[in-house]
N, C-alpha and C positions, 0 to 999 in steps of 0.2 A: 504493499500499500504506499501511497505517496506520503512524504513528510516535508516539513518546512524547508529542509536543506535541499529539496528538489526544485524549489522555486528558482527560476533563472535559468532552468536547464531544459533541454530538448527532451520531450516525452511523447509517448503514444498512448492514447486513452481508447479503450474499447468500451463503449457505452450501450445500454439497452435503450432502444428507441421505440420499442412497440412489441406487440405479441401477435403472432399469426398461427392459427391452428394450435394453440397451446405452447408454441415455441417462441422464445424471445428472438426479436430482430436486433442486429448490431449495426452500429456505425462507428468508424474509427476516426480520431482527431489527432493529427500529428502537427506538432509545433512546441513553442517555448511555453513553459508553465509560469504564468506572471502573478497568479493569486491563488491561495489555498487557504480556506478557513474551515470551520466545523461543518458547514453545510454544502459548499459549492467550490468549484475550481474553475479558473479561466486559463484557456490555451490559446496563445495566438498563432493561428494557422495562416497558410498562404492566402486565404480568403478573408482573413480578419479574425477578431478575437471570437472565442466560442466559450460560453459560460455553461458549465455542466454541473448538475446536482450530484452530490456524492452518492446518493442512493441509486443513481442511474450508472454508476461506473462498475462494469464487470471485471475489467482488468486495466492496469496502468503500469508503465515502467519507463525508466530513462532509455533514450536511444543515443547512439554516438552523435556527436555535433556535426553539422554539415561541413563540407570541404571549405577550406579557406578560399576567399576571392583570389582570382589570378592577379598577377602583377599588373596586367593590362586593365583589369577592372578597377584596381586601387588608383592607378594613374589617371584614368578616366574620370573617377569620381573626385579626385584631388583637383583636377583641372576645372571641372564643373563648380567645385566649391570656390576655387580661386575667382572664376568669373562672376560668381555671386558676391564677392566681398572685394571688389577691385581696388587695389592701391593706386593712388594718383601718380606715384613715381615707380617706374618699373624699368628693368633691364634684363638682359638674358646673359648667361654664362653656358654657351652651348644650349642644351635643352633645359637647363635649371632656370628658375624664375627668381629675380631679385625684386623685393618689393618694400616700399618705404611710405609711411603715411603719418609723419610727425610723431611717431611712436604710439599712435592710437590703436591698440589692440595688437596682440601678437600675431595674428593671422596676416595683418596687412603690413607688418614690418619685420618679416622674416623671409629667407630664402626657402624655396621649395625645390628640393633635390631630386626631381624625377626625370629620368632619362640620362643622357651622356652629357657632362660638363665640357667635353671637348678638350680635356687635359688631364693629367694624373690627378687622383683624388687630393693629395696634399696641396698641390698648386690650386686646385679649385677652392679648397677651404681658405687658402691664403687670399685668393681673389675676393672671396665673400667678405672676409675681415676688412679688406682694404675698401670694398665698395661702401660697407656701412660706416666706417670711419669717415669716408668722404661725405656721408649723409648726416654726419654728427649724432649717430645712433649706435647703440651697442649691437653687435653682430648676433643675429639669431637664425636658426634654421628649424623649420618644421620636419621632422623625421617620421614618415609613415612607417609603422612596424607590420611585418619584418622587412618590407621593401627597402627601406634605407638603412639596413643593419651595417653595411660597410661604411656608410657615412657616420652612423652613430659611433662605431669603433674608432674611426679617426678623431672624432670630437672628443671621445673619452680620453684618448692619448694626449690631448690638448688641455685637459682640465675643464672642459665645458660642463655647466650644470644643466640640469633638467627641471622644467616646470612640471606640475602635475599631469598625469596621463589624461588625453581627450579621447573620448569615444566618438567615432564617426558612425552614426546610426542610420539605418535605412528601413523603409517599408513601402508597400505598394499605395499609390496614391488612390486607387479606386476603393481600397479597403478603409483608408484614412478619412475619405470623404463621405462615407456612409453616414447617414444620420445616426446619432446615438439614441440610446433608450429614451422613451417618452419622459420628459421631465416637466416641471412647472414652467410657465412662461419665462424665457431667459432674455437677458438684454440683447439688443441688436449689436452685431459686429459689423462695423462699417469698414469697408476697404476704399482706400483712395490712392492716387498715384504719386502723391508727394506728402512728406511728413509735415504735420502741423506743428505750431510752436509748442503746444502741450505735449505732443508725441515725442518731440525731440528733448523736452525737458526730462520726462521720464527716462529716455534712453541715456541722457547725459548723467542722471543720477545713478543709473545702474553701472554706467562705464567710466565713471569718474571724469565728466567732462566731454565736451565735443569740440576739438579743434577744427579749423577750416577743412583740414584733409578729411575729417569724418564725414562731411556732407558728401564728398565725392564717393567714398566707400559706400555710403548708404543709398545713394541715388543713381550713380553712373552704371545703371543696368538697363538693358532695353526692356525686360519684362520684370517689373517690380511692383508689389502692392504693400501698403502699410495699413495694418489692421488696428482699429481703436474701438474701445467699448466705453461708453459714457453711462454713468448712473447718477441721476439727478443732476445732470449737467456737469459732472466731474469726470475727467477721464481717469479710468480706474485699471485699464488693461491695454496692452500694446502687443504687436508682433509684426514681423517682416517676412514677406515671402518673394522668392525669385524663381524664374524659370530660366536655366542655362543648360550647358551641355547638349547643344544642338536640339534644345526643346525637350529633352528627356527627363531632366532632373528639377524637381522642385525643391528649392532650399528654404528651410525654416529657421528663423533666428530672432533674437531679441523678444522672446515670449516673455512678458513681464507683467505681472499683477501686483497692484499696490498691497502691502502687507495686511490692512485690515479686511481685504476681501479675498484672500487666498484660501485655497481649499473649498471653493464653492463652484468649480467646474468652469471658471472663466478662461483659465489657459486652454482647456479642451475645446471650448467654443471657438477661441481664436484659432487654434490649430486646424479644426475642421473646416472653418470658413476659408481658410487660406488654401487648404487642400481642394476644396470644391473649386476655388478659382484656378488652381494649378491643373486640375483635371480638364476644366473647360478650356484651358490654354493648350493642352496636349501633353502635359507631362505624365510620365507613367510610374516613376519612382520618386519617393521623398527621402531627403536626408536632412540630418542636423548634426550639430557638433556639441557635445557637453562633456564637462569635466567629469571623470569617473567618481571624484569625492562628492559631487553634488547629488547625493542620495534622493533628495525629494524629487529633483528633475528627472533623474534617471528612472525613478519609480513611476512617475507620471508617463514618460515616454514608453516604458515598457507596457503599461496598460493600454496605451494606443497603438500597440503593435510593433513598435521599433525594436530592431535587433542590431546588435553591433557588427558592422561591415568590417572596419578595421580600426586601429588606434594609431594615434601619433603623439609624440613628444615635441614640445618646443625647447630646443636646446639654446642655451645662452652662453656666449663667450665670456671667459674671465676678464675682469677689468685689467687694463694695461697701465 
């Protein structure tokens, strides 16, 4: 029988869905176990979350995790994420990307080492350090795991530190955009093409300010929407959605709810409304990036059907 330590793991559940001629009829659910309590369990399948009563479970067990994504799949998603969060100052080192945005966020101020830097690895890291010195910024590199393992080893040898791990998580847009279970009337989620001053104020509070470069990062995407929820005239929740990667990927970010109104389903409302927009735009897969240590956010996204595609570390050069 399943236990709490099985939560977060891939399982298969055989459940009883009816009786025919005195014999039980079974149906199987395969996916990630995201909730388990005394009466029910929830499994996120390829078609979305499935809630199952415990007394319907005939048999359940863990199954081996799915195969890791290919290197090409990791590169494609990392490039789509880069398009969704575009730094205003950019350069190339062979295939590697160099990005700077006045120090606003690690993603927009770090090198992305995917592909061939067109020179030996030590020389490539030297060039990264020099480029960021010219920008007046500390050198940082985002290293997808395990794709950038050789880069990580080179940075280790130079004494670079690492910020907390970030999970790059994905799910199908069609499943995410489905209406959730019937609830009392909910606040309206408005989607706009440009962020309002109030929206920017909430984002600035979360991100520790918004320099001029931040406005470029937030708005310089062809397909972008800013979600906002007002209650009694006050902005209480925001979110941002983009469609990049040749129209395939819906990127979700800056999902924020003011503290007094958290745990009331507003974040889920924002996510689902952005997913509906992304689906109408033609996106097939959704992604987001969340620090592994942010347990509340990771738990929310797990319930919505997100699973980890890969992980990355932001590496920071030692001060000189």
